[in-house]
N, C-alpha and C positions, 0 to 999 in steps of 0.2 A: 628171607634175609631181613635182618633188623637194621634200621637206621636210627640215628638219634640227634638230639639238639639240646643244648643247655641255654636257658634264657633267664633274664632278670625280670623279677616281678616286684610288686610293692612289699611282699613278704620275704623276699630273698631269691636266691637262685634255684631254679627248678631244672631237673634233667628229665627229658621226655624221650622215650624210644617207641618205635612203632614197627609193625610188620604190615604186609598188605591187608591183613584182616582188621587191624585196629591198633590202638595204643596199648602197649604191653608194659610200660614202666613210666611212672611219674613220681619223682622223689625230690625232696629238698636236697641240695648239695652245697658244698663249700667252695667248689672250684668251677671256674668257667672253662670247661673242656672244649666245647664246640658251640658256637653261637650263630650258626648259619643254617637256616632251614630251606635253602635253595633247592628247588626240585621236589620238595615234600608234597605228598598228595593233598588234595583239597581238604580232606577231613582233618589232616594235621594242621594245616594253615588255619582252619576254622577253630580247632581246639585251642591253638595258641592265642588266637584273637579273643576267644571267650574266656580263657583262663586269665589272660592279662587284665581284662575288664573286671572279671570276678574278684581277683585279688587286689584290684585298685579301688574296691569298694562299690562296685556296680554289680550286685549279684546276678548271676546268669543261670539259666537252666542248662545243666551240663549232662543231663541224662541221655541225650541222643548221640553223644559222641561215641563212635564205634570203639570197642575195646577188644583186645585179644587176651583173654584170660585162660588160655589153654594150659598155662603152667599151674593152675590151681587144682586142688583136690576137689572131689564132688561136694564135700561139706563146705570148703572155702568158697566154692562157686555159688552155693546156695546162700551163704552169708553175704557175698557180694551182691547177689540179686536182691536180697532183702534191703540192703543198704541203699542200693540204687533206686529202689522203689520208695524209700523214705522221703517224704516231701521236704523241700527246703523249709527251714524254720522249725522242724520237728526233731526231737531226740528220742532215742530208745535206750533202755538199759540192756546190758549184755544178756540178761535173762529174757527180755522181750525178743531180742534178735534170735536167741536160741529157739524160743517157742515158734516164731514165725518161720524159722528155717526147718521146722519139723523135728527138732531135737530138744524138747523141754528138759531143763536141768543141765544143759551143756554150756552154761555161761562161760566157764573157763576155756572151753574149746573155741567159743566165739572170740574170746580175748586173744587166743593164739592165731585165729584166722585174721583178726584185725591187724595183729602185729605183722602178719605175712602179706598184707595188702600191697600189691605191687603198684597200684595206681591211686596214690593219695589224691584226695579231693574229688576225683572222678568216681571212685567208690568211696563215698563220704564217711569214712570211719571216724571222723571227728564228731559225727552226730551220735556216736555211741557213748553213753555215760554210765557211771556206776549207779546202782540203785539209789544211792543216797546223794547223788550230785555228780558234778563233772568228772571226777576221777582223774587218772593219769593219762599219759600219752605214750603208747608203746611203739609207735612208728618213728621213723627217723625224724629228728627234730627235737622238740622239747614241749613240756606242758604249756609254755608260753605260745608256741605255734598253734596248739589246739585252741587255746583261749582266744587268740586273734582270729582264727577261722570261725569260731563260734560267734564272736562279736560281729564279724563281717556279715554273717548270715542272720544275725539277731536271734540266735538260738537260745531257747530257754534251757538252762542247765538241769531242770527237772525232767526226768524221763516222761514221755507221753503217758505211759501207763499210770504214773503217780499223780498226774494233774486231774 
């Protein structure tokens, strides 16, 4: 059974859904559908607290928040694992992620996996940049959202491999 909540952050409204296994959806949204997390499990309450602080300019380690990524394909799951392992403050190119995911040359497939990321910020797809710099933003939102997330984490727009 999936439950959900929509909440305000410094970057806008976020919609979060969870199952007993973990958070399965985190997206920016334009409508405040449901803003009460009453009865949510402790991991959801903790995720909300840490996300609010993170997006208010107090970077948090979000790696330990339980996720339910059962909707992802094996390749998408591997990309998510690579991104979750990417340290705050680091960026990787799409090609770097493909290599780390065990699929050298699959940069376009990484782009598709990033686009399908169901849990923005928790699987930090904003840390993936084009080989020549920041590049676009294929997730819900805009390139400005990616830029704000990168600024918040003080991310270098140059991929780690190029530095």
